[in-house]
VMD Tcl script that draws the C-alpha trace (Angstrom):
set ca {
  {-242.51 197.67 111.94}
  {-245.08 195.62 110.05}
  {-246.22 196.61 106.59}
  {-249.97 197.26 106.64}
  {-250.37 197.77 102.89}
  {-252.96 195.49 101.32}
  {-251.67 192.84 98.94}
  {-252.63 192.96 95.28}
  {-251.90 190.25 92.71}
  {-250.88 191.54 89.30}
  {-250.70 189.33 86.23}
  {-248.42 190.63 83.47}
  {-246.58 188.95 80.59}
  {-243.15 187.53 81.46}
  {-241.37 189.76 78.93}
  {-242.86 192.87 80.53}
  {-241.93 191.62 84.01}
  {-238.34 191.05 82.83}
  {-238.14 194.56 81.39}
  {-239.63 196.00 84.56}
  {-236.94 194.18 86.54}
  {-234.20 195.78 84.41}
  {-235.71 199.26 84.84}
  {-236.17 198.76 88.57}
  {-232.58 197.55 88.96}
  {-231.25 200.55 87.02}
  {-233.25 202.83 89.34}
  {-232.08 201.05 92.51}
  {-235.58 199.78 93.32}
  {-237.36 196.47 93.61}
  {-239.97 195.62 90.98}
  {-242.66 196.29 93.58}
  {-241.25 199.74 94.44}
  {-240.85 200.54 90.74}
  {-244.53 199.77 90.14}
  {-245.46 201.86 93.20}
  {-243.33 204.75 91.87}
  {-244.96 204.55 88.43}
  {-248.46 204.43 89.90}
  {-247.81 207.44 92.14}
  {-246.47 209.39 89.14}
  {-249.49 208.42 87.02}
  {-251.97 209.34 89.77}
  {-250.26 212.71 90.32}
  {-250.46 213.46 86.58}
  {-254.12 212.42 86.46}
  {-254.96 214.65 89.43}
  {-253.03 217.53 87.89}
  {-255.21 217.27 84.78}
  {-258.57 216.40 86.35}
  {-258.42 217.43 89.99}
  {-257.97 215.48 93.20}
  {-259.46 212.03 93.56}
  {-261.43 211.06 96.64}
  {-259.46 209.21 99.31}
  {-261.62 206.39 100.62}
}
mol new
graphics top color blue
foreach p $ca { graphics top sphere $p radius 0.5 }
foreach p [lrange $ca 0 end-1] q [lrange $ca 1 end] { graphics top cylinder $p $q radius 0.2 }
display resetview
């Protein structure tokens, strides 16, 4: 099955990327999946505080 998620380029400092890699590895995820996990958690917290966001 093809992945239909849009691509997004993210520029972050190398040190932060290295640390993200360590965290992702400890959690059994890729760096990409770790970022996705963190974004989902942040969005859920935001919506808990301020209500649901529109889905475009």
